[in-house]
C-alpha positions in Angstrom: 79.8 -171.2 61.2 81.5 -174.6 61.0 84.9 -174.8 59.4 84.5 -174.9 55.6 86.3 -177.7 53.9 87.5 -177.4 50.4 87.0 -180.7 48.6 88.2 -182.3 45.4 85.4 -184.1 43.6 86.5 -187.6 42.5 84.6 -187.8 39.2 85.8 -187.9 35.6 84.7 -184.8 33.7 87.2 -185.3 30.8 85.0 -187.9 29.2 82.1 -186.5 27.2 78.5 -187.2 28.2 75.3 -187.7 26.3 73.2 -184.8 25.1 70.2 -185.9 27.2 72.2 -186.8 30.2 69.5 -186.2 32.9 67.6 -189.5 32.7 66.5 -188.7 29.1 64.4 -185.8 30.3 64.9 -182.9 27.8 63.7 -180.1 30.2 65.7 -181.3 33.2 68.8 -181.5 31.0 68.4 -178.1 29.5 67.5 -176.6 32.9 70.6 -177.9 34.6 72.8 -177.1 31.6 71.5 -173.5 31.8 72.4 -173.2 35.5 75.9 -174.6 34.9 76.5 -172.0 32.2 76.0 -169.2 34.7 78.4 -170.6 37.3 82.0 -169.8 36.1 81.3 -166.1 35.7 79.0 -166.0 38.7 81.4 -167.8 41.1 84.2 -165.5 40.1 82.0 -162.4 40.6 81.1 -163.7 44.1 84.8 -164.3 45.0 85.7 -160.8 43.8 82.8 -159.2 45.7 83.8 -161.0 49.0 87.5 -160.1 48.6 86.7 -156.4 47.8 84.6 -155.9 50.9 86.9 -158.0 53.1 89.7 -155.5 52.3 87.6 -152.6 53.6 87.0 -154.1 57.0 89.0 -153.1 60.1 91.7 -155.6 61.1 89.7 -157.2 63.9 86.8 -157.9 61.6 89.1 -159.3 58.9 90.5 -161.7 61.5 87.0 -162.7 62.6 85.9 -163.6 59.1 89.2 -164.7 57.6 88.6 -168.5 57.9 85.1 -168.3 56.5 86.1 -166.2 53.6 89.1 -168.5 52.7 86.7 -171.5 52.8 84.1 -169.7 50.7 86.7 -168.7 48.1 88.1 -172.2 48.0 84.7 -173.9 47.6 83.6 -171.4 45.0 86.8 -171.6 43.0 86.4 -175.4 42.9 82.8 -175.1 41.7 84.0 -172.7 39.0 86.6 -175.2 37.8 84.2 -178.2 37.8 81.5 -176.4 35.9 84.0 -175.0 33.4 84.9 -178.6 32.5 81.2 -179.5 32.3 80.4 -176.4 30.2 83.2 -177.3 27.8 81.3 -180.4 26.8 78.1 -178.3 26.3 80.0 -176.1 24.0 81.2 -179.1 22.0 77.5 -180.1 21.7 76.8 -176.8 20.1 75.1 -175.1 23.0 75.8 -171.4 23.3 76.0 -169.6 26.6 74.1 -166.3 26.4 73.7 -165.9 30.1 77.3 -165.0 31.1 77.8 -162.2 28.5 74.5 -160.6 29.6 75.5 -160.8 33.3 79.0 -159.4 32.5 77.4 -156.4 30.8 75.2 -155.7 33.8 78.0 -156.0 36.2 80.1 -153.5 34.3 77.5 -150.9 35.4 78.7 -151.5 39.0 82.3 -150.5 38.3 83.3 -147.8 40.7 80.2 -148.3 42.9 80.3 -149.0 46.7 81.6 -152.6 46.8 78.8 -153.5 49.2 76.4 -153.4 46.3 78.2 -156.3 44.6 78.2 -158.1 47.9 74.5 -157.6 48.3 74.0 -159.1 44.8 76.2 -162.0 46.0 74.3 -162.5 49.2 71.0 -162.5 47.2 72.2 -165.0 44.7 73.7 -167.2 47.4 70.2 -167.3 49.0 68.8 -168.4 45.6 71.4 -171.1 45.2 70.8 -172.3 48.8 67.1 -172.6 48.2 67.7 -174.6 45.1 70.4 -176.7 46.8 68.1 -177.6 49.7 65.2 -178.4 47.2 67.5 -180.6 45.1 68.8 -182.5 48.1 65.3 -183.1 49.3 64.1 -184.2 45.8 67.0 -186.2 44.4 64.5 -188.0 42.1 64.8 -185.0 39.8 68.2 -186.5 38.9 66.8 -190.1 38.6 68.4 -191.9 35.7 71.1 -189.1 35.3 74.7 -190.1 34.5 76.0 -191.1 38.0 79.0 -188.8 37.8 76.8 -185.8 36.9 74.3 -186.7 39.6 77.1 -186.7 42.0 78.4 -183.3 40.7 75.1 -181.6 41.3 74.4 -183.0 44.7 78.0 -182.2 45.9 77.6 -178.7 44.6 74.3 -178.4 46.4 75.7 -179.6 49.7 78.6 -177.1 49.6 76.2 -174.2 48.7 74.3 -174.9 51.9 77.6 -175.1 53.9 78.7 -171.6 52.9 75.3 -169.9 52.4 75.9 -167.3 55.2 79.4 -166.0 54.4 78.4 -163.2 52.0 75.4 -162.2 54.1 77.5 -162.0 57.3 80.2 -160.0 55.5 77.6 -157.6 54.2 76.3 -157.0 57.7 79.8 -156.6 59.1 80.5 -154.0 56.4 77.5 -152.0 57.5 75.3 -152.9 54.5 71.7 -151.8 54.9 68.6 -153.9 54.9 66.8 -151.6 52.4 69.6 -152.1 49.8 69.8 -155.8 50.6 66.1 -156.1 49.8 66.3 -154.0 46.7 69.0 -156.1 45.3 67.2 -159.3 46.2 64.2 -158.1 44.1 66.4 -157.2 41.2 68.3 -160.5 41.4 65.0 -162.4 41.5 64.0 -160.8 38.2 67.4 -161.2 36.6 68.2 -164.7 37.8 64.8 -166.2 36.9 64.7 -164.3 33.6 68.1 -165.4 32.6 67.5 -169.0 33.7 64.3 -169.4 31.8 65.8 -167.7 28.7 68.9 -169.9 28.7 66.8 -173.0 29.3 64.6 -172.1 26.3 67.6 -171.5 24.1 69.0 -174.9 25.1 65.8 -176.6 24.3 65.4 -174.8 21.0 68.9 -175.9 19.9 68.0 -179.5 20.7 64.6 -179.2 18.9 62.7 -179.9 22.1 61.2 -176.5 23.0 57.7 -177.1 21.6 57.2 -180.7 22.5 54.4 -181.6 24.9 56.7 -183.8 27.0 59.0 -180.9 27.6 56.3 -178.6 28.9 54.8 -181.4 31.0 58.2 -182.0 32.6 58.7 -178.2 33.2 55.3 -177.9 34.9 56.1 -180.9 37.2 59.5 -179.7 38.2 58.8 -176.0 38.5 55.2 -175.7 39.4 54.0 -179.1 40.7 53.4 -179.9 44.3 56.7 -179.6 46.0 58.2 -178.2 42.8 61.0 -175.7 42.7 58.9 -172.6 42.7 56.0 -173.7 44.8 58.3 -175.4 47.3 60.5 -172.3 47.8 57.9 -169.5 48.1 58.2 -169.2 51.9 62.0 -169.4 51.8 62.0 -166.6 49.1 59.8 -164.3 51.2 61.8 -164.9 54.4 64.8 -162.9 52.9 62.8 -159.7 53.4 62.4 -160.2 57.1 64.3 -157.8 59.3 65.5 -160.7 61.5 66.5 -163.0 58.5 69.7 -164.9 58.6 70.8 -167.8 56.3 71.4 -170.0 59.3 67.6 -170.2 59.8 67.5 -172.4 56.7 67.9 -176.1 57.5 71.3 -177.6 56.4 70.9 -181.1 57.7 70.5 -182.6 54.2 73.9 -181.1 53.2 75.6 -182.6 56.2 73.9 -186.0 55.6 74.9 -186.1 51.9 78.5 -185.2 52.7 78.7 -187.8 55.4 77.1 -190.5 53.3 79.2 -189.8 50.2 82.7 -189.5 51.5 83.9 -191.8 48.8 83.0 -189.2 46.2 85.5 -186.6 47.3 88.7 -185.9 49.1 89.3 -183.0 51.4 92.1 -180.7 50.2 92.1 -178.3 53.2 89.9 -176.4 55.5 89.4 -172.6 55.9 91.3 -172.6 59.1 94.3 -174.4 57.6 94.3 -172.1 54.6 94.3 -169.0 56.9 97.0 -170.3 59.1 99.2 -171.0 56.1 99.0 -167.4 55.0 99.9 -165.9 58.4 
């Protein structure tokens, strides 16, 4: 894996944004708002899962993965902070996050379990976010007309998700995680993630009085089910996770590298995984 760079995004998230910030499209706005609501809790869960399993590895394995884990944690912590700021504005708009409390209650059931289970959940969710990230970078028109700073936020997040997509998976394998459990958790995460996403999106639309409008459903069908849409366009990538020879590196990351190269003015590097690891030695 290439050295993971932790970046500070150069956008203003202190200034409030409009309720229909995604190009005036109610469904897109509600959908992205729902995703953002899940991130602060989810990113912290991923960080904890990676740390917990890393501590169980023998010293030589810890040394092998130290830089990748530091980079993963740095990037995910940055995502958590940025989306917490974003979500603060959603809260001020009256939107209520029901996703995070549900996820927290589920994760309590894993307390005391083999830490590889939490890491399998992390690897599964990271595959979901990588699929979404590649799709969004390939279809930036979904964010057409969005507030420029928020468009930048989502594309930057997508680019970094593709960068670190293999860390949790590699660590799970290094810890002796089994493919049967990896696949079981992926099926469960599929049901939980999509169910929570649609439930939160509907709640956001209901709050805004947009749930039962024809334009909302037309936009949802186009984005989710249309040709090249999120679900139809990711079916083969979803199925690939169940292959015995699957590895996240098989997914193309060229769009991530291209966006990061073309948008250097939007962020500043604050350190790499290697530098972070060296500083702690």
